[in-house]
Structure formats: structure tokens, C-alpha cells
C-alpha positions, -999 to 999 in steps of 0.1 A, spaced: -94 -38 32 -100 -46 68 -134 -55 83 -142 -55 120 -176 -61 138 -185 -53 173 -217 -61 192 -249 -76 179 -274 -62 155 -300 -41 174 -325 -13 166 -306 18 176 -309 47 153 -341 59 136 -344 30 150 -321 10 127 -287 -8 128 -257 15 120 -227 9 99 -200 35 106 -171 43 83 -145 66 94 -110 80 87 -97 98 118 -110 76 146 -142 66 164 -175 84 160 -176 111 187 -198 141 191 -191 175 175 -214 201 162 -213 214 126 -230 205 93 -246 171 90 -255 160 55 -281 133 53 -286 112 21 -321 96 21 -343 81 -5 -370 105 6 -363 140 18 -376 145 53 -368 162 86 -344 145 110 -330 152 144 -298 174 146 -278 148 165 -257 176 180 -250 194 147 -257 231 142 -275 224 109 -288 194 89 -291 192 51 -312 164 38 -307 154 1 -321 126 -21 -290 127 -43 -256 137 -35 -237 162 -55 -199 168 -51 -204 203 -37 -227 189 -9 -197 175 9 -172 202 6 -182 217 40 -198 186 55 -188 176 90 -204 142 87 -224 123 60 -252 101 72 -264 78 45 -299 64 52 -301 46 20 -291 11 8 -258 10 -11 -276 -1 -43 -294 33 -45 -261 53 -46 -252 59 -82 -215 61 -93 -213 98 -91 -223 96 -55 -199 68 -47 -171 87 -62 -180 118 -41 -181 97 -10 -148 82 -17 -131 115 -23 -148 129 9 -133 100 29 -99 105 15 -102 142 25 -108 131 61 -146 130 61 -167 107 82 -196 87 69 -222 67 88 -243 42 68 -277 33 82 -290 -1 72 -322 -20 78 -316 -54 94 -289 -70 72 -256 -62 57 -264 -80 25 -250 -63 -6 -229 -38 14 -198 -55 -1 -207 -39 -34 -200 -5 -19 -171 -12 3 -145 -18 -25 -147 19 -32 -131 27 1 -100 6 -4 -78 26 20 -103 31 49 -110 9 79 -146 -2 82 -163 -6 116 -198 -22 119 -209 -6 152 -237 -24 169 -238 -5 202 -273 -2 217 -271 36 221 -275 63 195 -242 74 181 -228 109 186 -211 119 154 -177 135 154 -169 165 132 -145 158 103 -114 179 96 -114 181 59 -83 184 36 -91 178 0 -54 183 -9 -50 146 4 -75 133 -22 -60 109 -47 -92 94 -63 -100 114 -94 -134 131 -96 -159 115 -119 -165 138 -148 -200 153 -153 -219 134 -181 -226 167 -198 -189 172 -206 -189 142 -229 -191 151 -266 -202 128 -294 -192 137 -330 -202 117 -360 -172 115 -383 -184 94 -412 -218 79 -421 -231 57 -434 -207 27 -436 -209 -7 -451 -207 -34 -425 -178 -19 -405 -159 -45 -385 -127 -31 -369 -109 2 -364 -73 14 -359 -59 48 -352 -24 60 -360 -2 84 -339 -13 111 -363 -50 103 -356 -55 89 -390 -84 65 -386 -84 33 -406 -114 10 -405 -122 -22 -424 -156 -36 -436 -166 -72 -439 -169 -73 -477 -133 -64 -480 -131 -26 -482 -104 -6 -463 -112 30 -455 -94 61 -441 -107 92 -422 -83 122 -421 -91 146 -392 -70 174 -407 -92 176 -438 -123 161 -422 -126 139 -452 -128 101 -458 -124 77 -486 -121 40 -496 -85 35 -501 -84 -2 -510 -100 -36 -508 -92 -72 -504 -109 -101 -523 -125 -121 -495 -150 -150 -491 -181 -136 -474 -202 -167 -468 -215 -175 -433 -199 -149 -410 -166 -148 -429 -150 -118 -447 -124 -92 -437 -127 -94 -400 -97 -82 -381 -71 -54 -383 -43 -41 -360 -13 -18 -366 22 -28 -356 35 -10 -325 62 5 -347 38 14 -375 50 49 -378 84 35 -391 76 0 -406 41 7 -418 31 -29 -411 -6 -38 -406 -19 -73 -396 -51 -84 -413 -74 -114 -404 -95 -123 -434 -112 -151 -452 -94 -158 -486 -116 -169 -515 -112 -203 -531 -121 -239 -525 -100 -243 -493 -118 -233 -462 -95 -213 -441 -87 -180 -424 -55 -160 -430 -37 -136 -408 -14 -116 -431 10 -88 -427 8 -60 -452 26 -27 -458 -1 1 -454 0 37 -463 -28 64 -467 -30 53 -504 -38 17 -494 -23 -18 -491 8 -28 -508 -6 -62 -520 29 -74 -532 41 -70 -496 16 -96 -482 31 -123 -460 7 -149 -447 18 -154 -411 -6 -181 -400 -35 -201 -416 -64 -214 -396 -83 -243 -413 -121 -240 -411 -152 -256 -426 -176 -236 -449 -205 -262 -450 -223 -245 -422 -224 -213 -402 -212 -198 -376 -187 -180 -353 -156 -167 -370 -144 -142 -345 -113 -127 -360 -100 -99 -337 -64 -90 -333 -44 -74 -305 -6 -68 -299 10 -66 -265 40 -45 -254 64 -74 -262 52 -76 -298 31 -108 -293 1 -110 -316 -31 -123 -302 -58 -136 -326 -93 -148 -317 -111 -177 -336 -146 -189 -332 -158 -224 -327 -169 -226 -363 -200 -246 -353 -237 -245 -363 -255 -241 -330 -292 -236 -339 -301 -273 -339 -291 -276 -302 -323 -260 -286 -302 -231 -273 -279 -254 -254 -244 -266 -262 -238 -282 -296 -223 -317 -290 -237 -336 -320 -214 -366 -325 -235 -384 -351 -217 -393 -383 -213 -363 -407 -222 -338 -381 -188 -324 -372 -200 -289 -381 -226 -293 -354 -201 -304 -327 -181 -277 -309 -159 -304 -293 -140 -306 -326 -127 -271 -321 -132 -252 -288 -122 -282 -266 -98 -298 -291 -62 -292 -280 -50 -298 -316 -74 -274 -333 -69 -237 -337 -106 -228 -337 -125 -216 -306 -93 -202 -292 -72 -171 -287 -38 -178 -302 -6 -160 -291 24 -159 -314 53 -136 -320 57 -124 -356 92 -122 -369 107 -97 -393 108 -123 -421 71 -130 -418 74 -162 -398 64 -165 -362 78 -180 -330 60 -193 -298 65 -169 -269 70 -183 -234 39 -188 -213 13 -203 -237 -11 -230 -225 8 -259 -240 45 -269 -244 63 -254 -274 71 -288 -288 34 -294 -295 33 -326 -273 4 -315 -253 -15 -294 -279 -10 -267 -304 17 -244 -290 0 -213 -305 -29 -216 -280 -31 -192 -252 -68 -196 -244 -90 -225 -253 -127 -231 -246 -141 -200 -264 -173 -199 -284 -172 -166 -304 -146 -143 -289 -155 -115 -313 -134 -87 -297 -102 -85 -278 -88 -59 -254 -57 -56 -232 -43 -39 -201 -9 -38 -218 11 -28 -187 -4 -56 -167 -4 -80 -197 -40 -89 -190 -61 -101 -219 -98 -94 -221 -124 -107 -246 -162 -106 -251 -175 -141 -258 -210 -141 -274 -230 -170 -260 -257 -194 -272 -293 -185 -276 -311 -206 -250 -336 -188 -227 -343 -215 -201 -324 -235 -176 -331 -273 -176 -314 -305 -166 -296 -302 -200 -279 -271 -190 -281 -233 -180 -298 -205 -197 -273 -190 -222 -250 -162 -210 -226 -138 -228 -193 -134 -211 -165 -109 -205 -134 -128 -196 -99 -118 -183 -68 -140 -188 -38 -130 -166 -23 -164 -176 -32 -191 -202 -62 -213 -196 -92 -232 -206 -125 -211 -204 -148 -240 -206 -169 -239 -239 -187 -261 -249 -190 -277 -215 -195 -247 -193 -210 -212 -195 -208 -181 -173 -193 -189 -139 -188 -226 -149 -225 -234 -150 -223 -270 -164 -240 -286 -193 -250 -322 -193 -237 -346 -220 -265 -352 -246 -269 -379 -271 -284 -363 -303 -293 -397 -317 -313 -410 -288 -321 -378 -268 -306 -394 -237 -292 -371 -211 -258 -378 -196 -240 -365 -165 -231 -329 -160 -195 -320 -170 -170 -314 -142 -153 -280 -144 -123 -293 -124 -117 -322 -148 -134 -316 -182 -131 -346 -206 -135 -344 -244 -147 -379 -256 -161 -367 -289 -155 -388 -321 -145 -354 -336 -118 -347 -312 -83 -351 -325 -65 -338 -294 -62 -347 -257 -91 -363 -238 -84 -347 -205 -85 -309 -205 -72 -282 -181 -97 -271 -155 -123 -246 -166 -120 -209 -156 -151 -191 -149 -160 -159 -166 -153 -125 -149 -187 -111 -159 -217 -128 -175 -253 -121 -182 -283 -137 -197 -314 -125 -216 -332 -117 -183 -319 -96 -154 -287 -113 -140 -286 -111 -102 -249 -107 -100 -247 -80 -127 -281 -62 -128 -268 -30 -144 -263 -47 -179 -301 -49 -184 -322 -74 -202 -330 -85 -238 -309 -97 -267 -271 -100 -261 -240 -96 -281 -211 -85 -259 -178 -69 -269 -148 -53 -253 -127 -23 -263 -96 -10 -247 -84 -4 -212 -79 33 -210 -44 44 -201 -44 81 -192 -6 84 -191 0 69 -225 -19 95 -246 5 109 -272 -13 142 -274 -37 161 -253 -69 177 -263 -94 149 -266 -83 128 -237 -107 111 -214 -104 122 -177 -81 105 -152 -112 89 -136 -112 63 -164 -76 53 -160 -71 15 -160 -108 9 -167 -120 -15 -193 -145 -2 -218 -171 -28 -229 -201 -27 -251 -232 -47 -263 -241 -48 -300 -277 -58 -293 -284 -36 -263 -266 -6 -276 -247 4 -245 -212 12 -235 -201 5 -200 -170 8 -179 -156 -19 -158 -134 -13 -127 -109 -40 -114 -86 -39 -84 -49 -42 -85 -51 -80 -88 -76 -80 -116 -106 -88 -95 -140 -74 -107 -152 -44 -87 -180 -28 -107 -197 -21 -140 -211 14 -145 -230 30 -175 -211 52 -198 -231 56 -230 -266 41 -234 -288 31 -262 -302 66 -267 -273 75 -290 -259 42 -303 -268 19 -332 -251 -15 -325 -215 -7 -316 -192 -33 -330 -156 -22 -323 -140 7 -305 -105 19 -296 -88 49 -279 -67 70 -302 -33 85 -292 -52 118 -287 -72 102 -259 -105 101 -277 -127 70 -280 -134 60 -316 -164 38 -321 -178 19 -351 -216 15 -351 -226 -14 -373 -262 -2 -375 -295 -21 -370 -296 -52 -391 -273 -81 -399 -252 -85 -430 -264 -53 -448 -252 -18 -454 -272 -1 -426 -282 35 -432 -275 42 -395 -240 28 -394 -213 53 -385 -179 62 -372 -181 84 -342 -155 100 -318 -162 105 -281 -142 130 -260 -146 154 -231 -148 191 -228 -125 207 -202 -126 240 -185 -152 267 -193 -180 258 -217 -198 281 -240 -235 288 -231 -263 277 -253 -286 303 -269 -323 299 -274 -348 323 -288 -385 325 -280 -407 351 -298 -442 360 -288 -450 365 -326 -433 357 -358 -456 377 -381 -484 403 -379 -497 436 -391 -478 468 -382 -473 481 -356 -462 446 -344 -453 443 -307 -429 414 -301 -416 400 -268 -381 385 -271 -372 359 -246 -339 341 -239 -352 322 -210 -346 289 -228 -309 297 -229 -286 278 -206 -250 273 -194 -237 239 -183 -214 258 -159 -242 268 -135 -220 294 -117 -214 315 -148 -231 349 -152 -247 354 -185 -252 386 -207 -279 388 -233 -276 409 -264 -302 412 -291 -294 425 -326 -325 430 -347 -318 439 -384 -344 448 -410 -360 480 -423 -350 494 -389 -323 482 -367 -329 477 -330 -304 468 -302 -317 454 -270 -303 437 -238 -316 415 -211 -330 380 -208 -363 394 -219 -370 424 -240 -398 441 -260 -398 461 -292 -426 474 -314 -420 471 -352 -435 500 -371 -417 495 -404 -430 466 -425 -406 441 -438 -385 411 -429 -364 411 -397 -336 389 -387 -331 384 -350 -297 376 -336 -293 366 -299 -258 366 -284 -255 350 -250 -221 356 -234 -207 343 -202 -183 360 -178 -154 341 -193 -161 357 -227 -173 324 -242 -205 330 -263 -232 313 -284 -257 327 -308 -292 318 -321 -311 333 -350 -348 337 -358 -368 356 -384 -401 374 -384 -423 394 -407 -439 428 -399 -467 439 -422 -482 406 -430 -502 384 -407 -505 347 -414 -538 336 -428 -563 318 -405 -582 287 -418 -612 272 -401 -634 243 -410 -671 247 -401 -693 217 -400 -731 218 -399 -732 189 -375 -700 184 -356 -662 187 -361 -653 154 -344 -678 129 -359 -700 121 -388 -730 98 -390 -730 72 -418 -759 77 -443 -760 115 -434 -742 141 -455 -713 160 -442 -719 197 -448 -688 217 -445 -675 252 -452 -638 264 -451 -634 299 -438 -603 319 -447 -595 350 -429 -564 371 -439 -559 406 -426 -543 418 -458 -561 397 -484 -596 394 -469 -619 364 -472 -631 340 -499 -651 361 -523 -637 393 -509 -601 395 -517 -593 357 -517 -600 337 -549 -614 302 -541 -591 288 -568 -561 299 -547 -572 277 -518 -561 240 -520 -586 217 -503 -588 180 -504 -607 151 -489 -592 116 -481 -612 87 -466 -596 55 -451 -604 27 -427 -587 18 -396 -562 38 -376 -542 64 -394 -514 55 -371 -509 20 -385 -484 8 -409 -492 25 -442 -491 59 -425 -461 50 -402 -436 32 -424 -423 64 -439 -413 75 -404 -394 43 -395 -360 58 -405 -368 92 -390 -360 106 -356 -395 118 -346 -418 96 -328 -449 118 -335 -478 102 -351 -465 67 -356 -481 34 -345 -475 23 -308 -462 -11 -322 -437 7 -345 -426 29 -317 -418 -2 -296 -400 -17 -325 -379 14 -328 -369 14 -292 -360 -22 -289 -337 -48 -305 -363 -61 -329 -347 -41 -357 -314 -60 -352 -330 -92 -368 -360 -80 -388 -366 -55 -416 -398 -43 -433 -392 -57 -467 -359 -77 -465 -351 -109 -448 -324 -105 -422 -316 -130 -394 -353 -133 -390 -381 -129 -416 -392 -96 -429 -423 -81 -414 -440 -84 -448 -433 -122 -448 -448 -125 -412 -479 -105 -422 -484 -126 -454 -481 -159 -436 -505 -153 -408 -529 -129 -426 -544 -114 -394 -549 -149 -378 -562 -138 -343 -550 -171 -328 -515 -165 -342 -515 -130 -327 -516 -146 -292 -489 -171 -301 -466 -146 -316 -470 -121 -288 -459 -149 -263 -430 -158 -286 -418 -121 -285 -417 -123 -247 -404 -158 -243 -383 -162 -274 -385 -191 -299 -368 -210 -326 -377 -231 -357 -406 -214 -375 -385 -194 -399 -355 -216 -403 -329 -224 -376 -325 -188 -362 -334 -183 -326 -354 -153 -316 -342 -140 -281 -367 -134 -253 -379 -100 -244 -391 -103 -207 -395 -66 -203 -423 -64 -228 -458 -66 -214 -483 -88 -232 -501 -56 -243 -468 -42 -258 -460 -75 -275 -495 -76 -291 -491 -40 -303 -460 -51 -321 -478 -80 -337 -507 -58 -346 -483 -34 -364 -465 -62 -381 -499 -76 -394 -508 -42 -408 -477 -37 -429 -495 -51 -460 -526 -30 -454 -537 -8 -483 -528 28 -477 -554 56 -477 -571 64 -510 -556 93 -529 -569 127 -519 -596 142 -540 -600 179 -547 -632 195 -533 -646 230 -532 -642 252 -502 -680 247 -494 -701 217 -500 -717 184 -489 -702 150 -488 -725 120 -489 -716 91 -468 -730 56 -473 -749 38 -446 -727 13 -428 -695 32 -437 -665 24 -415 -643 51 -430 -626 82 -415 -629 115 -435 -599 137 -435 -603 173 -447 -571 192 -456 -567 228 -466 -538 251 -476 -536 288 -485 -507 310 -494 -514 348 -491 -504 376 -514 -478 391 -491 -483 422 -470 -474 459 -469 -445 469 -491 -442 435 -507 -434 416 -475 -431 379 -480 -461 355 -484 -472 332 -456 -488 299 -458 -514 284 -434 -524 247 -432 -555 231 -416 -566 195 -412 -597 179 -396 -606 142 -394 -641 131 -388 -646 97 -374 -675 74 -366 -696 87 -336 -684 60 -312 -655 58 -287 -643 25 -273 -637 30 -236 -605 10 -236 -591 36 -262 -594 65 -237 -566 90 -238 -564 91 -200 -577 69 -173 -573 63 -136 -588 34 -116 -595 14 -147 -577 -14 -165 -582 -27 -200 -599 -61 -200 -595 -85 -230 -568 -93 -254 -559 -70 -283 -572 -95 -309 -607 -91 -294 -606 -56 -308 -638 -36 -299 -649 -64 -276 -624 -52 -251 -636 -29 -223 -624 -10 -193 -628 -26 -159 -630 -5 -128 -604 -13 -101 -604 18 -79 -630 38 -59 -622 72 -75 -623 62 -112 -624 81 -145 -615 79 -181 -612 108 -206 -610 116 -243 -591 146 -257 -606 174 -279 -641 161 -284 -666 185 -300 -699 183 -283 -718 207 -306 -752 194 -315 -747 162 -295 -779 157 -276 -773 122 -261 -746 99 -251 -753 62 -250 -730 42 -227 -728 5 -230 -716 -12 -198 -721 -42 -176 -724 -45 -137 -721 -80 -122 -742 -77 -91 -750 -103 -65 -783 -122 -71 -813 -103 -60 -795 -69 -56 -797 -38 -78 -762 -22 -75 -758 11 -93 -731 36 -100 -734 73 -107 -713 86 -136 -707 122 -143 -696 139 -176 -673 169 -170 -655 193 -192 -617 198 -190 -609 179 -159 -623 155 -132 -637 184 -113 -645 207 -143 -679 219 -155 -706 193 -149 -723 186 -183 -745 156 -174 -750 126 -150 -767 92 -152 -771 61 -131 -756 28 -143 -778 1 -130 -771 -36 -127 -805 -42 -143 -795 -26 -176 -766 -27 -200 -771 7 -216 -777 42 -202 -783 76 -217 -768 109 -208 -786 140 -220 -767 172 -225 -767 206 -240 -732 217 -248 -711 233 -275 -675 235 -285 -646 211 -283 -627 202 -252 -614 172 -232 -643 153 -217 -641 132 -185 -663 104 -174 -662 102 -136 -676 74 -116 -689 82 -82 -698 49 -66 -690 47 -29 -685 9 -32 -653 -3 -48 -667 -38 -47 -692 -31 -75 -678 -49 -105 -684 -27 -136 -671 -27 -172 -674 2 -196 -675 -9 -232 -682 21 -255 -699 55 -258 -720 64 -288 -726 100 -296 -761 109 -310 -776 141 -326 -810 134 -310 
């Protein structure tokens, strides 16, 4: 790419500096359509064009007729769909002008997308006149980025048992292995799967059945290469060749091709992935086999006697050790192997082990290749440190590329050769930083060369916090991996293939962050970009993935939790839909039951078609005692014959693709109506005062209680419990579900984060179970503060040697909600429901802190001509007559003051002039007085006051009451006469924002 600058930076357009990118020449005036891409839609001058279209996000169609594109946004705001559209527009002969502020910083991240264009930074002091483009999209060579809604995800098998690696045959038979030794097969023809065999393996530490790859000529020789940990007293790994068929392994055919000596005294880092290039060379990854958790998150260089397992210099940086490496060998037909040309050390072993292709790896858990380029990729999972100090950098995970053999730096360097300092574990003395140009291994545990090859920096790297160079990868826990480089032209069969847009792109994933991303490189293998592909909303810890010969991407999801058979583990297939897509049908009925005649409105407005240009036809087929046919997106029918009706909606597009949706309804029977009536109030009760209640049942066909409805047919119960019904005992049953309704805020945060990767409710995982944490601290309020800080900042040492990663995205409030939930997992659940009568009085003790939940259920007798019965449910919970202001359902101009462990001592502090807080669905029946507790901190000798209004429904709804909050007092009463339930709003009307006021609580009184 060529870059040329003219002039000096001046304020010239809008008034800003201008960067002009063009294809056919300099920017000259011509009138036509100007498309403006801006962060905020606004009017702009026409600049000599007949018309101007301003958009906040570009769509491909926006540029089809564009004479010029003016981008008044920073490059970082353009997503990858927009960048793809701009690149295609330029190739078609389009002209683009970029408007920047006062710098060209970060423009480079956009320019690589325009590899064939000349770029001019024009700094003339006059406004530009923009030339009309002559578009010819037949000249476009850049593939169009596929729409995300064309990607399909299909679960093939679930659940699995610690899946590790996957391989797909030319016939699309899918083999996968599991860590404890099982080998499995999915057959797409029968849509069936089975465990076909198993290997006896050692599963201590991180060992087991780890790697699996098929020979390039598998169709004929049926050879499969397996990386596994054999049982027995000798600590080692095997890479063996087996004959494999859909019936399983031929165990008699095993040939151990290579052995890697290890240690089994301490954990961790086995790696174990396999890859084969086009020349038949076998690549195998090995971890550093080092215990890292006594190194404070930095590099493990413990050279004390007997501490070899704590020293990564014995392996990764040891030229005579096969661990912490990627080996490259050529398996021969007889089961032996030879050393191919081009490894890191001489074939005679004089410089180091000749099998070594890459040294200086920590835990290269996954391998990938661009086989035509012979480029090797791997994901190297980094250490656990969250801080940078004189001892070394904050820990990073890495994605590396090797176009030739080399040393990638571990344990002396991380990321882009960020250096660690030498460290004496005996004395704690800090030595000099290691030199990436001349790394030296002086460890007593080193058996190889002292002077090592120069360290090669990682291609891509990221830490627990946002990484400036690669912000798209996000924050939080890390566990990086790579899949394949997609080769569009090597697909054996069509049908599931990914689009051409992804050709030569590397697919990468993160086990902890639950994403898949796509990495683009230039022709020389230099990093260009990383873009999202599939995010955490649909993944559960991806651990391995590969493209099949059919062009689909097959992904193994390990599931949330270490070393366990996770219920959410699965094998999925990802592929794209091409051409016309069928619409989606959705039915909405104005009524699903009722007495005859029953008028029903049928609506298909919720139906849709992802191909927006398609014309849709709507056909309604209503079957029952009387058949009815209707058409249209909305239709109406009156059902006069009682009975059950089935409604079928057919939505058909103009390409004859269709979709259906079904619903049912009952004519001749109306659903019962249940209502709880309370003598006092339907939101609150007052301790020491009896709760008088009455359940009213109304059924059009059956009647009421005592008049057609037998009281014994009504199920009614009472439950009383303390605390929030959204805390652990009521929420744990929902942990494995998909719904977020009704669960504790802390549990919701756990579900949406990586906490579940290391913690379970009842079982110890990498970290302690939540029950263990709750039992140890037993609601210690000081511990709440400490644990919340540890969730945000990370920590190590309190529960063994495992490190907890930092979570910088969590606010203190969120972290404390998580702690509050964890502390509640050992709480006693609500008492068992007791049966009560449909009308009665419940005595409540003075000083009660319980909530009282009334539940009722009634199933009617059916309707006219034996139509089906219908069931109604009703639930009402009465709470204490007090609301903490900080627990308001809605607020504006207020912030919560105080920590979560202060409980009810927290309050709302006003920050804005127009301030309010609100509670939903509060019954004011029989409430005569509200008592507000507050505090105003006024200057000495002054009497500041604030007017507060109580309104129904909204901030400007019906005025129910007002009162003055004075600095002289700490309580104020609001008198009112109101009935019924509604949202209630407390609106502050002070004209002085400087008046410091805190609202604590509101008590509701009957007199």
C-alpha cells in the first residue's frame, strides 16, 4: 500500500481535517448522491450533490448508487460489515472521503482493508469538491461479508463427558475423544451417535486422552494418531498410531511413534494437540509440565533443590527436553519417524532435540494450520498474574504464528516479548530482566544449551483487562485456542460450506470468554484484524473445533466447569444458509378461550422473513366443530359452535417457501377468574394484626363458591418465609435453566460470567463450591467486602494454590450481589405450604419479619358440550409495610449510598435537580399515612427544605399527596386518601440541587 501526504493539518471541512481515499483520480466536483456516514444522523450541506443521505450505520445497499461516501466517523466506529462494504465500493470505482478530528492516530487499522487503493491525506485549506464515481461492481474481487442471520447453529450431540478433540472424515463422520479415554462417533446419515471404544489412560493432573488427528490418506489406510497418557508407574505421554473404523480402534494395531517423558508429582500443562501438514509431517504440542501457582502469577523459575516441577526452565527453555514445545516429525509406514528438513535444531541432535520445531511454549493447547502456506498457529494459555510489577508483566494469553522454526520465549517472556526478571525463590531477590535478543537458561534443572535462540513475539495477545492493541477480545478470564484456517476451495462437498469471505481466515476461540473470532492476515502472514464471529450468548466453553470436508464448522463445547461431565457440553455444527430463506410464522390470538359466541382476532404481525424484499402471503386454517378459512396478516372470526379449535397459520413467500405455526383455543368455556380480597391491603400486612382474606372464584359456566363451585375443589395454601424470595433457596432450581425470570441478581451475574467455569454449587471444582464459601464465612460482613474486592481484582491462596482471575468489568455493587447470593446458598428454604380455607383470618405475631404468600388454583368443570376444563392460578405475597428507598424499582437523580453489607442502613442520595424514585404495583387501599425517614445536611443556621410529591403511575401522574422535608427533622408524614394498586412515584421538587438529602425508607400506616 502506498501512503502520500500533502499540506499541513488545518481546519477545513465541517471544520475538520480531511482524509481522501479514491480510485479514479483526485477529488473533483460532480453532482449526484452523497452518502454520509456519521455517528449521529444530522443535516449536512449538499456539497454540490443533488441529494444527501445521512446514515449512522452503512448497509451494503446504501452504496450501490452512491456517487461519493463521506465518513464523518472515526475508523474504530466502523464495524466489519461496514468495512467490507466500503472495500467493495472502492473496488467498484467508488470514492470515499474520511473526515477526522485533529489526528490520524488509529487510521492504520482501517487502511489495510484497502490494499489495492492509493491513499491521499489531503490537507488543502479549502473545502473539497467531491467527484462523482463511475461504479462497476463487476470489478469487485472482495467477497461480501455474509449477514449474521444466515449462520445456523445445530446441536448434534449433548451432553458429552469432558470432550477434548474432534476429527471429521470425508464422509462427514464425526469422531471425538474425551479426556477419560472414550472415543465416540456421530453419523450424520442416521443422526445418531455412540461410544465406539475407549483407551485406558492416566487422568491425574491434566493428563488423559488429549489429542486426535486422522491421517491425510485415512480413507484408504484408516490410520489415526492419538496423544494420550498411558497408565502405569512411568510418567510419560504417548503419540500412537491406530487403525480406526466406525466400530472402534484396532488395539492390536497400535504403534507408539514417540514417547514424551513427563513428571506426575505436580500439575499442570499437558497440551497434547496434533496436526498434519500437506507433506505428511506430524506436529504435536506439549505443555511445560510445571506447577505455576506458587509463583504469584509470574513465571515459575524455582531452582531450589527438589523443585524441578516448579521450574519451567527444565522444559520450555531446555533444548534437550520435549516439553513446552511443538514437535515436528515425519511418521513412516513402519511406525518409526524421521526428522524433516527445517526444524529448529540440527538433525544430529548436536544443538538440541531434532524433533523440536517450536520451543518456549507454556501450554499450547490447540494447533491450527494454513496448509497451503505451511504456517502453524497455536493458542498458548498464559499464567494467572493480574498485575505488572518489576518482577514482570501482567499475564497474557497468546495466539502465535510460526512460518519457520523458532523460540517463542516462555518462561522468560510473554506477549510481545514483555520480559520477566530473574527471581530467587529462596531469598526473594530480584535479578535483571531477561533479554529477548539473547535469552540465557542458567537453571540447575536445565540439561540443554545455555544460550537460546532469540525470542519471537506473539502475533496476538491479551490480558484479563482490556488490551489496548486488541480491544475486541474483551476482558475477564482467559483460555485461548485456535481452530482451522478456512480454505473455501478445499471443501470436498458443497451444502454446508462457509462463504468465500472467510477464505484464508484463522478461526480462534476462548474457552473462558465463550467466543469464536476470526483473524485476518495479509499475504506475508502479518496480522490485520480480529473480528467477532460467535459470541458467548450461544457457547459453553468451546475447547476444539475443525472444518469438515462439507465446509461446516464443527465445535466441541466442554461446558461450564473443570474436570467434570458438564450437562451443557455438546457437539455443534455451524453452517450458512444460502439463497432464499423460508419465513417464520408467529400467531397472536386476542382470546384463547371464552363463552360462545366467541369473537377472535387472528394476527400474524409477529411473523417475519429474513429476506426483507420477499412478499408474504398469510393463510389461516381453523379446524374444529366448524372449519373456517381466512387470509391476510390479520383476520377475525366469530366461533358459534362450542368445542376445541386448532389454528394453523401458513406464511408463504413469493418463492414458494413457507413456514407454519399452530395454536389452539376453546369456545364454550371461559377460564375461571381468581381474586384475593384482603380486609386491609393486598401489598402489606402489619405484624400483630390478623390478615383477613377471602378468595373469590368467578367462572361463567360453573358459578361462584357456594353457588356452583365447591370450596373443596379449590386448592389454596399459605407459605411464610423470611428474606427475599429471590435468594438462593428459591433460585438454585433455576441455575440450570434458560429463563432469567425470578432469580436472584447475584445468581444472574454468575450465570452471565465466567464464575461457573471454576465454581459449582455443591461440588469443588478449580475453586471451592459456593456451599464451602458460605460455610466458612457464615455471613461475615467484613468478609463480604474482602470477597467482593477479590472478585474484581483476583486473588490466590485462600483455597489452595489456584488463582482466581480478575473481573474488572464488575462494579462493586455487582460483586457484592454475587457474594450476597453465595452467602445465602445455605439458607433454609421457605416453610412447607399449609392448606387453608378460601376465607379466613391469619394471625401474625408482633415483631414478625416474615412474608406471607397466598396461592390458589381452581380447575373448572368444562363448558358447553363437554369442552375441555381450564385451570386458573393466583398468587399474592404480603410483606412488611415498609419500603427501603434504595430498593426502589425505578429511580432518576439518585444513587445508592452505603455498601450492601449495611443492609437496610443504606439510603438513596440525591444527585440531580429533577429527582424521583418509584415502586411498582403498590396497593394504597386503607393507607392513610406514609412516614418518610430522611436526612438533610444543611449549613449551620439555615433551614433548607425540599418539597416531595407522591404521584400515581408516572412522574406527572395523579397527585396523591405532598409534604415538606425540612433540615430540622428526620421524618415527615404524607396524608392521603387513595384506593387500588398502581406504580407510585416520589418526586422531589427542590429548586436547589445543592441541598444534600438522603431518603432512607417509607413506612405505610393504616392510621
